[in-house]
Each structure stands twice: as C-alpha cells, then as structure tokens.
A tleap script that builds the chain and sets N, CA, C and O, in Angstrom:
source leaprc.protein.ff14SB
mol = sequence {
  NMET SER LYS PRO GLU PRO GLU LYS GLY CYS
  GLU ARG MET ASN ASP ASN GLY THR ARG LEU
  ARG GLU ALA ARG GLY ASN THR PRO ARG LYS
  GLU VAL CYS ALA ALA VAL GLY ILE SER ARG
  SER ALA LEU MET MET TYR GLU ASN GLY LYS
  ARG SER PRO ARG GLU PRO ILE LYS TYR ARG
  LEU ALA LYS TYR TYR HIE THR THR VAL GLY
  GLU LEU PHE TYR ALA GLY CGLU
}
set mol.1.N position { 205.430 114.524 77.614 }
set mol.1.CA position { 205.201 114.348 78.964 }
set mol.1.C position { 203.821 115.012 79.492 }
set mol.1.O position { 203.720 116.225 79.309 }
set mol.2.N position { 202.937 114.463 80.015 }
set mol.2.CA position { 201.791 114.956 80.503 }
set mol.2.C position { 201.869 115.703 81.734 }
set mol.2.O position { 202.679 115.355 82.593 }
set mol.3.N position { 201.081 116.731 81.914 }
set mol.3.CA position { 201.035 117.390 83.196 }
set mol.3.C position { 200.258 116.528 84.388 }
set mol.3.O position { 199.328 115.772 84.109 }
set mol.4.N position { 200.685 116.701 85.593 }
set mol.4.CA position { 200.071 115.836 86.495 }
set mol.4.C position { 198.529 116.508 86.816 }
set mol.4.O position { 198.208 117.672 86.573 }
set mol.5.N position { 197.726 115.528 87.384 }
set mol.5.CA position { 196.310 115.934 87.376 }
set mol.5.C position { 196.390 116.852 88.829 }
set mol.5.O position { 197.076 116.456 89.772 }
set mol.6.N position { 195.692 117.980 88.879 }
set mol.6.CA position { 195.600 118.700 89.956 }
set mol.6.C position { 195.006 118.190 91.189 }
set mol.6.O position { 194.005 117.494 91.017 }
set mol.7.N position { 195.417 118.386 92.473 }
set mol.7.CA position { 194.814 117.834 93.704 }
set mol.7.C position { 193.308 118.690 93.926 }
set mol.7.O position { 193.121 119.887 93.704 }
set mol.8.N position { 192.264 117.630 94.457 }
set mol.8.CA position { 191.033 118.104 94.680 }
set mol.8.C position { 190.980 119.646 95.288 }
set mol.8.O position { 190.129 120.439 94.885 }
set mol.9.N position { 191.838 119.959 96.166 }
set mol.9.CA position { 191.951 121.055 97.078 }
set mol.9.C position { 192.206 122.025 96.018 }
set mol.9.O position { 191.422 122.973 95.983 }
set mol.10.N position { 193.156 121.990 95.128 }
set mol.10.CA position { 193.683 122.924 94.079 }
set mol.10.C position { 192.478 123.356 93.140 }
set mol.10.O position { 192.360 124.544 92.839 }
set mol.11.N position { 191.593 122.414 92.681 }
set mol.11.CA position { 190.436 122.709 92.050 }
set mol.11.C position { 189.657 123.448 92.676 }
set mol.11.O position { 189.290 124.467 92.092 }
set mol.12.N position { 189.184 123.203 93.966 }
set mol.12.CA position { 188.277 123.882 94.958 }
set mol.12.C position { 188.685 125.231 94.857 }
set mol.12.O position { 187.863 126.092 94.545 }
set mol.13.N position { 190.045 125.549 95.121 }
set mol.13.CA position { 190.679 126.884 95.192 }
set mol.13.C position { 190.498 127.587 93.862 }
set mol.13.O position { 190.286 128.799 93.916 }
set mol.14.N position { 190.544 127.080 92.836 }
set mol.14.CA position { 190.485 127.694 91.440 }
set mol.14.C position { 188.970 128.033 91.226 }
set mol.14.O position { 188.619 129.083 90.688 }
set mol.15.N position { 188.074 127.062 91.689 }
set mol.15.CA position { 186.625 127.459 91.623 }
set mol.15.C position { 186.393 128.772 92.380 }
set mol.15.O position { 185.878 129.756 91.848 }
set mol.16.N position { 186.873 128.719 93.870 }
set mol.16.CA position { 186.702 129.844 94.488 }
set mol.16.C position { 187.032 131.163 93.947 }
set mol.16.O position { 186.347 132.179 94.067 }
set mol.17.N position { 188.354 131.022 93.227 }
set mol.17.CA position { 188.980 132.248 92.501 }
set mol.17.C position { 187.926 132.860 91.470 }
set mol.17.O position { 187.543 134.027 91.391 }
set mol.18.N position { 187.578 131.793 90.730 }
set mol.18.CA position { 186.550 132.087 89.690 }
set mol.18.C position { 185.265 132.911 90.151 }
set mol.18.O position { 184.767 133.901 89.614 }
set mol.19.N position { 184.848 132.186 91.359 }
set mol.19.CA position { 183.421 132.772 91.852 }
set mol.19.C position { 183.966 134.349 92.479 }
set mol.19.O position { 183.256 135.343 92.329 }
set mol.20.N position { 184.940 134.398 92.991 }
set mol.20.CA position { 185.220 135.613 93.647 }
set mol.20.C position { 185.448 136.757 92.691 }
set mol.20.O position { 185.018 137.898 92.859 }
set mol.21.N position { 186.290 136.264 91.499 }
set mol.21.CA position { 186.356 137.296 90.331 }
set mol.21.C position { 184.935 137.709 89.655 }
set mol.21.O position { 184.727 138.873 89.310 }
set mol.22.N position { 183.952 136.658 89.486 }
set mol.22.CA position { 182.956 136.938 89.059 }
set mol.22.C position { 182.146 137.808 89.945 }
set mol.22.O position { 181.521 138.767 89.492 }
set mol.23.N position { 182.148 137.457 91.331 }
set mol.23.CA position { 181.316 138.514 92.284 }
set mol.23.C position { 181.829 139.853 92.172 }
set mol.23.O position { 181.055 140.802 92.299 }
set mol.24.N position { 183.200 140.048 91.922 }
set mol.24.CA position { 183.737 141.369 91.970 }
set mol.24.C position { 183.377 142.095 90.815 }
set mol.24.O position { 183.290 143.321 90.885 }
set mol.25.N position { 183.140 141.451 89.689 }
set mol.25.CA position { 183.000 142.024 88.361 }
set mol.25.C position { 183.880 143.241 88.098 }
set mol.25.O position { 185.099 143.079 88.045 }
set mol.26.N position { 183.307 144.533 87.917 }
set mol.26.CA position { 184.066 145.576 87.396 }
set mol.26.C position { 184.473 146.432 88.472 }
set mol.26.O position { 185.081 147.486 88.285 }
set mol.27.N position { 184.091 145.918 89.777 }
set mol.27.CA position { 184.592 146.694 91.058 }
set mol.27.C position { 186.152 146.743 91.164 }
set mol.27.O position { 186.748 145.669 91.075 }
set mol.28.N position { 186.800 147.790 91.328 }
set mol.28.CA position { 188.112 147.693 91.562 }
set mol.28.C position { 188.545 147.145 92.714 }
set mol.28.O position { 188.092 147.559 93.781 }
set mol.29.N position { 189.429 146.194 92.672 }
set mol.29.CA position { 190.216 145.458 93.873 }
set mol.29.C position { 190.430 146.443 94.952 }
set mol.29.O position { 190.181 146.047 96.090 }
set mol.30.N position { 190.825 147.596 94.809 }
set mol.30.CA position { 191.069 148.564 95.906 }
set mol.30.C position { 189.926 148.853 96.677 }
set mol.30.O position { 189.969 148.877 97.907 }
set mol.31.N position { 188.807 149.094 95.961 }
set mol.31.CA position { 187.618 149.144 96.739 }
set mol.31.C position { 187.075 147.957 97.684 }
set mol.31.O position { 186.637 148.125 98.823 }
set mol.32.N position { 187.171 146.859 97.079 }
set mol.32.CA position { 186.753 145.575 97.783 }
set mol.32.C position { 187.674 145.544 98.978 }
set mol.32.O position { 187.260 145.467 100.135 }
set mol.33.N position { 188.903 145.606 98.645 }
set mol.33.CA position { 189.802 145.546 99.955 }
set mol.33.C position { 189.769 146.574 100.997 }
set mol.33.O position { 189.984 146.265 102.169 }
set mol.34.N position { 189.516 147.765 100.649 }
set mol.34.CA position { 189.168 148.627 101.491 }
set mol.34.C position { 187.959 148.346 102.377 }
set mol.34.O position { 187.979 148.564 103.588 }
set mol.35.N position { 186.907 147.856 101.727 }
set mol.35.CA position { 185.668 147.560 102.434 }
set mol.35.C position { 185.800 146.265 103.442 }
set mol.35.O position { 185.189 146.118 104.500 }
set mol.36.N position { 186.664 145.444 102.902 }
set mol.36.CA position { 186.565 144.088 103.627 }
set mol.36.C position { 187.745 144.063 104.674 }
set mol.36.O position { 187.765 143.321 105.656 }
set mol.37.N position { 188.762 145.002 104.321 }
set mol.37.CA position { 189.997 144.983 105.310 }
set mol.37.C position { 191.021 143.964 105.147 }
set mol.37.O position { 191.532 143.333 106.072 }
set mol.38.N position { 191.336 143.822 103.681 }
set mol.38.CA position { 192.342 142.828 103.408 }
set mol.38.C position { 193.336 143.616 102.422 }
set mol.38.O position { 193.014 144.662 101.859 }
set mol.39.N position { 194.485 143.037 102.294 }
set mol.39.CA position { 195.317 143.793 101.133 }
set mol.39.C position { 194.901 143.436 99.854 }
set mol.39.O position { 194.044 142.575 99.651 }
set mol.40.N position { 195.516 144.109 98.918 }
set mol.40.CA position { 195.260 143.852 97.385 }
set mol.40.C position { 195.844 142.572 97.061 }
set mol.40.O position { 195.223 141.771 96.362 }
set mol.41.N position { 197.063 142.306 97.547 }
set mol.41.CA position { 197.643 141.040 97.301 }
set mol.41.C position { 196.943 139.641 97.911 }
set mol.41.O position { 196.925 138.536 97.367 }
set mol.42.N position { 196.479 139.955 98.965 }
set mol.42.CA position { 195.527 138.757 99.500 }
set mol.42.C position { 194.547 138.613 98.633 }
set mol.42.O position { 194.408 137.447 98.264 }
set mol.43.N position { 193.705 139.493 98.102 }
set mol.43.CA position { 192.421 139.455 97.229 }
set mol.43.C position { 192.993 138.955 95.875 }
set mol.43.O position { 192.314 138.149 95.238 }
set mol.44.N position { 194.085 139.333 95.429 }
set mol.44.CA position { 194.551 138.730 94.052 }
set mol.44.C position { 194.931 137.226 94.417 }
set mol.44.O position { 194.551 136.330 93.664 }
set mol.45.N position { 195.624 136.952 95.480 }
set mol.45.CA position { 195.877 135.321 95.677 }
set mol.45.C position { 194.486 134.618 95.875 }
set mol.45.O position { 194.351 133.488 95.406 }
set mol.46.N position { 193.564 135.145 96.463 }
set mol.46.CA position { 192.380 134.294 96.542 }
set mol.46.C position { 191.722 134.337 95.401 }
set mol.46.O position { 191.041 133.323 95.248 }
set mol.47.N position { 191.628 135.283 94.323 }
set mol.47.CA position { 190.912 135.259 93.120 }
set mol.47.C position { 191.756 134.507 92.067 }
set mol.47.O position { 191.207 134.244 90.998 }
set mol.48.N position { 192.964 134.159 92.257 }
set mol.48.CA position { 193.767 133.373 91.473 }
set mol.48.C position { 194.071 131.841 91.901 }
set mol.48.O position { 194.793 131.029 91.323 }
set mol.49.N position { 193.261 131.674 93.157 }
set mol.49.CA position { 193.473 130.276 93.617 }
set mol.49.C position { 194.725 129.982 94.268 }
set mol.49.O position { 194.975 128.783 94.390 }
set mol.50.N position { 195.574 130.812 94.717 }
set mol.50.CA position { 196.570 130.586 95.235 }
set mol.50.C position { 196.585 130.482 96.909 }
set mol.50.O position { 197.476 129.990 97.603 }
set mol.51.N position { 195.527 130.998 97.277 }
set mol.51.CA position { 195.246 130.912 98.884 }
set mol.51.C position { 193.902 130.930 99.004 }
set mol.51.O position { 193.254 131.465 98.105 }
set mol.52.N position { 193.268 130.380 100.074 }
set mol.52.CA position { 192.119 130.365 100.434 }
set mol.52.C position { 191.884 131.374 101.731 }
set mol.52.O position { 192.721 131.258 102.626 }
set mol.53.N position { 191.011 132.184 101.890 }
set mol.53.CA position { 190.807 133.060 102.977 }
set mol.53.C position { 190.339 132.342 104.323 }
set mol.53.O position { 189.624 131.340 104.301 }
set mol.54.N position { 190.733 132.850 105.325 }
set mol.54.CA position { 190.206 132.359 106.608 }
set mol.54.C position { 188.812 132.662 106.783 }
set mol.54.O position { 188.257 133.530 106.111 }
set mol.55.N position { 188.254 132.014 107.617 }
set mol.55.CA position { 186.837 132.003 107.817 }
set mol.55.C position { 186.308 133.388 108.007 }
set mol.55.O position { 185.356 133.726 107.303 }
set mol.56.N position { 186.761 134.153 108.793 }
set mol.56.CA position { 186.224 135.654 109.235 }
set mol.56.C position { 186.439 136.415 107.847 }
set mol.56.O position { 185.531 137.206 107.591 }
set mol.57.N position { 187.328 136.344 107.025 }
set mol.57.CA position { 187.492 137.093 105.673 }
set mol.57.C position { 186.463 136.333 104.734 }
set mol.57.O position { 185.862 137.042 103.927 }
set mol.58.N position { 186.201 135.021 104.746 }
set mol.58.CA position { 185.020 134.661 103.748 }
set mol.58.C position { 183.785 135.087 104.246 }
set mol.58.O position { 182.908 135.150 103.385 }
set mol.59.N position { 183.400 135.449 105.574 }
set mol.59.CA position { 182.284 135.998 105.911 }
set mol.59.C position { 182.187 137.519 105.424 }
set mol.59.O position { 181.144 137.972 104.952 }
set mol.60.N position { 183.256 138.208 105.562 }
set mol.60.CA position { 183.246 139.574 105.152 }
set mol.60.C position { 183.170 139.839 103.741 }
set mol.60.O position { 182.541 140.813 103.328 }
set mol.61.N position { 183.807 138.990 102.919 }
set mol.61.CA position { 183.513 139.006 101.577 }
set mol.61.C position { 182.240 138.455 101.037 }
set mol.61.O position { 181.820 138.841 99.946 }
set mol.62.N position { 181.682 137.674 101.667 }
set mol.62.CA position { 180.129 137.312 101.332 }
set mol.62.C position { 179.226 138.340 101.475 }
set mol.62.O position { 178.388 138.676 100.639 }
set mol.63.N position { 179.470 138.960 102.842 }
set mol.63.CA position { 178.489 140.222 103.141 }
set mol.63.C position { 178.752 141.102 102.111 }
set mol.63.O position { 177.801 141.457 101.414 }
set mol.64.N position { 180.034 141.588 101.845 }
set mol.64.CA position { 180.273 142.567 100.838 }
set mol.64.C position { 179.653 142.188 99.517 }
set mol.64.O position { 179.026 143.050 98.902 }
set mol.65.N position { 179.764 141.094 99.078 }
set mol.65.CA position { 179.050 140.618 97.614 }
set mol.65.C position { 177.587 140.357 97.672 }
set mol.65.O position { 176.919 139.954 96.720 }
set mol.66.N position { 177.128 140.629 98.911 }
set mol.66.CA position { 175.674 140.175 99.143 }
set mol.66.C position { 175.130 138.785 98.995 }
set mol.66.O position { 173.995 138.541 98.585 }
set mol.67.N position { 176.002 137.907 99.350 }
set mol.67.CA position { 175.647 136.498 99.097 }
set mol.67.C position { 175.962 135.660 100.508 }
set mol.67.O position { 176.150 136.281 101.554 }
set mol.68.N position { 176.000 134.330 100.461 }
set mol.68.CA position { 176.297 133.558 101.468 }
set mol.68.C position { 177.963 133.155 101.259 }
set mol.68.O position { 178.561 133.289 100.191 }
set mol.69.N position { 178.525 132.666 102.451 }
set mol.69.CA position { 179.593 131.918 102.425 }
set mol.69.C position { 179.639 130.812 101.651 }
set mol.69.O position { 180.613 130.621 100.923 }
set mol.70.N position { 178.505 129.861 101.706 }
set mol.70.CA position { 178.222 128.510 100.929 }
set mol.70.C position { 178.173 128.762 99.667 }
set mol.70.O position { 178.641 127.912 98.909 }
set mol.71.N position { 177.621 129.941 99.134 }
set mol.71.CA position { 177.364 130.137 97.321 }
set mol.71.C position { 178.826 130.615 97.122 }
set mol.71.O position { 179.369 130.120 96.135 }
set mol.72.N position { 179.566 131.464 97.848 }
set mol.72.CA position { 180.737 132.033 97.558 }
set mol.72.C position { 181.925 131.062 97.356 }
set mol.72.O position { 182.673 131.059 96.378 }
set mol.73.N position { 181.989 130.195 98.485 }
set mol.73.CA position { 183.037 129.350 98.519 }
set mol.73.C position { 182.928 127.912 98.311 }
set mol.73.O position { 183.884 127.248 97.910 }
set mol.74.N position { 181.533 127.308 98.631 }
set mol.74.CA position { 181.310 125.836 98.635 }
set mol.74.C position { 180.413 125.431 97.585 }
set mol.74.O position { 179.997 124.274 97.529 }
set mol.75.N position { 180.063 126.388 96.680 }
set mol.75.CA position { 179.040 125.878 95.450 }
set mol.75.C position { 179.616 124.751 94.789 }
set mol.75.O position { 180.837 124.687 94.642 }
set mol.76.N position { 178.794 123.793 94.347 }
set mol.76.CA position { 179.250 122.821 93.647 }
set mol.76.C position { 180.071 121.723 94.231 }
set mol.76.O position { 180.692 120.959 93.492 }
set mol.77.N position { 180.098 121.616 95.505 }
set mol.77.CA position { 180.892 120.583 96.265 }
set mol.77.C position { 180.117 119.457 96.489 }
set mol.77.O position { 180.587 118.496 97.097 }
savepdb mol mol.pdb
quit
C-alpha cells in the first residue's frame, strides 16, 4: 500500500521547517527562543513542519536571522 500524497500546505510547512533549521545553523534553540520570545517546543514544531508561526513571530524570527519574512517563509512559492 502506498502512502498518500502530502497536501500542499504540509509541503510548505516542511519547506519552512527546513529553511528555519538552516537559518538557525549551530545556534542553540534555547538562544533563539530567548531572543525571539517563544518556547523551545514551539520552535521545534516550526522546524519540524508541525506548526506554522503566527505573523508576529515570523517577523521576529526573520529579524533575528537577518532576513525577510518572504525569504524565510515564502521562498519558492
């Protein structure tokens, strides 16, 4: 039996997660979370494609990573 195809929204969240992990690099999650004001579990869910951050958090993450919201969350759409 084959696995069902992922929905488009799921693919986008996985892409977002990949970009978030790449942006973080070797920086500890604890450091990013403290700077951005989110929990470690929230960042892990964002990086694993389980959740998508609300707009204000997207802006704070982009600012922390010295990039734009578009490049971090909407690249390749």
